C-alpha positions as semicolon CSV with decimal commas, in nm:
position;residue;x (nm);y (nm);z (nm)
1;X;9,689;9,868;7,976
2;X;9,692;9,543;8,172
3;X;10,015;9,513;8,371
4;X;10,127;9,178;8,510
5;X;10,336;9,233;8,824
6;X;10,518;8,934;8,965
7;X;10,572;8,977;9,337
8;X;10,270;9,207;9,357
9;X;10,213;9,119;9,724
10;X;10,574;9,184;9,818
11;X;10,725;9,502;9,957
12;X;10,792;9,677;9,625
13;X;10,496;9,517;9,451
14;X;10,241;9,669;9,686
15;X;10,369;10,021;9,618
16;X;10,401;9,962;9,245
17;X;10,049;9,822;9,229
18;X;9,911;10,134;9,398
19;X;10,118;10,360;9,172
20;X;9,993;10,188;8,857
21;X;9,629;10,176;8,965
22;X;9,635;10,546;9,057
23;X;9,731;10,614;8,694
24;X;9,452;10,404;8,548
25;X;9,627;10,074;8,484
26;X;9,468;9,733;8,533
27;X;9,711;9,550;8,763
28;X;9,725;9,170;8,784
29;X;9,942;8,963;9,016
30;X;10,104;8,632;8,925
31;X;9,952;8,328;9,093
32;X;10,156;8,054;8,927
33;X;10,492;7,938;9,065
34;X;10,780;8,070;8,854
35;X;10,937;7,725;8,868
36;X;10,625;7,553;8,731
37;X;10,679;7,628;8,363
38;X;10,354;7,468;8,249
39;X;10,128;7,646;8,500
40;X;10,316;7,969;8,434
41;X;10,263;7,943;8,059
42;X;9,889;7,881;8,105
43;X;9,848;8,180;8,336
44;X;10,047;8,417;8,116
45;X;9,840;8,308;7,814
46;X;9,519;8,365;8,011
47;X;9,620;8,710;8,134
48;X;9,779;8,825;7,805
49;X;9,938;9,132;7,966
50;X;10,023;9,443;7,769
51;X;10,318;9,507;8,002
52;X;10,508;9,312;8,267
53;X;10,712;9,411;8,572
54;X;10,908;9,120;8,714
55;X;10,983;9,180;9,082
56;X;10,946;8,829;9,225
57;X;11,263;8,663;9,343
58;X;11,485;8,582;9,639
59;X;11,613;8,924;9,742
60;X;11,775;8,885;10,086
61;X;12,149;8,842;10,026
62;X;12,194;8,630;10,342
63;X;11,919;8,385;10,246
64;X;12,003;8,045;10,395
65;X;11,998;7,838;10,074
66;X;12,215;7,985;9,797
67;X;12,071;7,749;9,535
68;X;11,735;7,929;9,570
69;X;11,892;8,238;9,413
70;X;11,961;8,047;9,094
71;X;11,638;7,849;9,085
72;X;11,414;8,151;9,133
73;X;11,609;8,451;9,008
74;X;11,755;8,282;8,701
75;X;11,547;7,978;8,602
76;X;11,221;8,132;8,722
77;X;11,285;8,442;8,513
78;X;11,368;8,230;8,210
79;X;11,040;8,043;8,250
80;X;10,855;8,375;8,260
81;X;11,025;8,505;7,946
82;X;10,956;8,179;7,763
83;X;10,588;8,201;7,858
84;X;10,566;8,561;7,739
85;X;10,742;8,485;7,413
86;X;10,491;8,208;7,343
87;X;10,194;8,445;7,371
88;X;10,031;8,555;7,048
89;X;10,010;8,915;7,174
90;X;10,355;9,053;7,253
91;X;10,370;9,287;7,556
92;X;10,480;9,646;7,501
93;X;10,743;9,630;7,776
94;X;10,895;9,366;8,004
95;X;11,070;9,537;8,295
96;X;11,306;9,306;8,485
97;X;11,437;9,404;8,829
98;X;11,804;9,319;8,867
99;X;12,019;9,478;9,139
100;X;12,305;9,723;9,187
101;X;12,472;9,441;9,377
102;X;12,596;9,315;9,041
103;X;12,860;9,591;9,046
104;X;13,031;9,448;9,352
105;X;13,285;9,728;9,361
106;X;13,336;10,015;9,599
107;X;13,292;10,343;9,424
108;X;13,121;10,674;9,381
109;X;12,872;10,734;9,102
110;X;12,875;10,388;8,948
111;X;12,736;10,398;8,594
112;X;12,567;10,130;8,387
113;X;12,899;10,092;8,205
114;X;13,086;10,000;8,524
115;X;13,214;9,646;8,481
116;X;13,012;9,405;8,700
117;X;13,199;9,215;8,970
118;X;12,936;9,029;9,180
119;X;13,058;8,927;9,525
120;X;12,786;8,688;9,646
121;X;12,540;8,432;9,511
122;X;12,253;8,679;9,508
123;X;12,448;8,922;9,289
124;X;12,575;8,643;9,062
125;X;12,219;8,517;9,012
126;X;12,101;8,866;8,915
127;X;12,385;8,921;8,668
128;X;12,325;8,576;8,517
129;X;11,957;8,672;8,483
130;X;12,057;8,986;8,294
131;X;12,273;8,792;8,047
132;X;12,004;8,529;7,999
133;X;11,735;8,793;7,941
134;X;11,933;8,951;7,660
135;X;11,891;8,628;7,465
136;X;11,521;8,718;7,438
137;X;11,564;9,071;7,302
138;X;11,464;8,974;6,950
139;X;11,136;8,836;7,082
140;X;11,054;9,056;7,380
141;X;11,090;9,428;7,464
142;X;11,311;9,374;7,769
143;X;11,427;9,659;7,994
144;X;11,657;9,586;8,288
145;X;11,669;9,803;8,599
146;X;11,943;9,795;8,859
147;X;11,797;9,948;9,175
148;X;12,038;10,056;9,445
149;X;11,920;10,031;9,805
150;X;11,572;10,158;9,880
151;X;11,342;10,136;10,179
152;X;11,007;10,234;10,323
153;X;10,720;10,130;10,548
154;X;10,657;9,757;10,525
155;X;11,007;9,641;10,436
156;X;11,124;9,329;10,618
157;X;11,309;9,401;10,944
158;X;11,595;9,181;10,823
159;X;11,701;9,472;10,604
160;X;11,922;9,743;10,749
161;X;11,703;10,054;10,778
162;X;11,385;9,873;10,891
163;X;11,595;9,705;11,161
164;X;11,727;10,041;11,278
165;X;11,378;10,196;11,267
166;X;11,231;9,907;11,468
167;X;11,491;9,956;11,741
168;X;11,419;10,329;11,763
169;X;11,042;10,277;11,769
170;X;11,082;10,028;12,055
171;X;11,320;10,268;12,233
172;X;11,581;9,995;12,262
173;X;11,903;10,085;12,441
174;X;12,139;9,934;12,181
175;X;12,156;9,770;11,842
176;X;12,391;9,507;11,699
177;X;12,495;9,561;11,340
178;X;12,762;9,440;11,101
179;X;13,009;9,667;10,923
180;X;12,959;10,019;11,056
181;X;13,173;10,212;10,810
182;X;12,983;10,151;10,488
183;X;12,803;10,400;10,266
184;X;12,491;10,318;10,064
185;X;12,269;10,500;9,814
186;X;11,915;10,491;9,956
187;X;11,593;10,580;9,775
188;X;11,232;10,579;9,888
189;X;11,021;10,284;9,768
190;X;10,747;10,526;9,657
191;X;10,993;10,698;9,423
192;X;11,113;10,363;9,290
193;X;10,752;10,266;9,213
194;X;10,702;10,592;9,022
195;X;11,022;10,538;8,824
196;X;10,917;10,185;8,729
197;X;10,583;10,314;8,603
198;X;10,744;10,583;8,395
199;X;10,996;10,343;8,244
200;X;10,706;10,113;8,152
201;X;10,544;10,401;7,968
202;X;10,846;10,485;7,753
203;X;10,976;10,126;7,722
204;X;11,346;10,191;7,647
205;X;11,399;9,843;7,506
206;X;11,742;9,691;7,552
207;X;11,850;9,947;7,810
208;X;12,003;9,879;8,152
209;X;11,907;10,158;8,391
210;X;12,034;10,243;8,739
211;X;11,766;10,342;8,989
212;X;11,956;10,556;9,236
213;X;11,934;10,883;9,423
214;X;12,296;10,972;9,357
215;X;12,352;11,032;9,731
216;X;12,517;10,794;9,974
217;X;12,481;10,777;10,354
218;X;12,696;10,598;10,607
219;X;12,539;10,359;10,853
220;X;12,646;10,589;11,136
221;X;12,477;10,885;10,963
222;X;12,152;10,690;10,936
223;X;12,153;10,602;11,306
224;X;12,235;10,963;11,399
225;X;11,957;11,089;11,171
226;X;11,701;10,858;11,332
227;X;11,827;10,969;11,672
228;X;11,776;11,335;11,583
229;X;11,422;11,266;11,463
230;X;11,320;11,065;11,770
231;X;11,533;11,228;12,039
232;X;11,647;10,878;12,136
233;X;12,004;10,744;12,147
234;X;12,105;10,393;12,047
235;X;12,436;10,239;12,143
236;X;12,599;10,079;11,838
237;X;12,759;9,738;11,879
238;X;12,928;9,527;11,614
239;X;12,810;9,166;11,590
240;X;13,090;8,966;11,421
241;X;12,829;8,724;11,287
242;X;12,674;9,011;11,087
243;X;13,003;9,127;10,936
244;X;13,010;9,021;10,572
245;X;13,330;8,921;10,399
246;X;13,415;9,131;10,092
247;X;13,168;9,400;10,204
248;X;13,150;9,679;9,947
249;X;13,246;9,994;10,138
250;X;13,080;10,256;9,918
251;X;12,793;10,191;9,676
252;X;12,648;10,497;9,507
253;X;12,479;10,512;9,171
254;X;12,497;10,755;8,883
255;X;12,142;10,830;8,765
256;X;12,219;11,034;8,452
257;X;12,088;10,765;8,218
258;X;11,763;10,744;8,413
259;X;11,718;11,121;8,398
260;X;11,797;11,125;8,027
261;X;11,513;10,880;7,975
262;X;11,241;11,018;8,201
263;X;11,360;11,373;8,260
264;X;11,438;11,566;8,576
265;X;11,083;11,564;8,710
266;X;11,116;11,265;8,942
267;X;11,215;11,379;9,290
268;X;11,433;11,148;9,495
269;X;11,318;11,217;9,850
270;X;11,585;11,298;10,110
271;X;11,652;10,999;10,334
272;X;11,545;11,203;10,636
273;X;11,195;11,235;10,488
274;X;11,176;10,859;10,435
275;X;11,299;10,793;10,787
276;X;11,037;11,026;10,936
277;X;10,769;10,836;10,744
278;X;10,899;10,500;10,865
279;X;10,943;10,613;11,224
280;X;10,587;10,747;11,229
281;X;10,460;10,401;11,135
282;X;10,205;10,541;10,888
283;X;10,131;10,344;10,573
């Protein structure tokens, strides 16, 4: 099976590429710009993938230009689907990465049936992408995943846990963060890559699937956990510039649909294990 992975050189893409190759798949990255519809169509026709995982997009919620979310996450995805639909050989599965940010509500065990309520441009662009993608269901075997937070070695330090890890590794005396009393559902990127592969293999067409551990951690718990691992103490300070308006206080996913599709065999690593890996700096 030849799998086209957009965003192959990105954080998630690198782990997914390794996961797929270790299971015998031929992995190809996308070279064309998602916004260049003509070049994209030519490349997709040339590659003729048997499966696609679409990871490329603008993923940092505080990205400086909100219009980029819509150009890349929405229009870029539409260009990709149009190119795939025009191919003579239809792929077996087209896995599109959305985001749990589409829920936009504070809650425990959010299910795929929870009514979306996006609270920022990034989340709106992802939900709009989902609605647009459903227009292609008669032509393409689309599966949409909504990953909750996940992390690992190599994630950009702009994201929360890599920022905390970097401060501990440098033995900094303090760290400035935004909202301290928030809880998030964190998975390990290696587990997410495995889940994506397994969903590709069963291709549950038309499904929306949460990718979540089902366990939430507060920001304070994460800092305390890293402190216990390293034996180092960080003073927490709140930077008002990092405090987001309408911050969702608790975001934890229900993963029953995922387990019903791929079974109970996938192990969501405890966050402490992921933190130890990140703090060690090993790849």
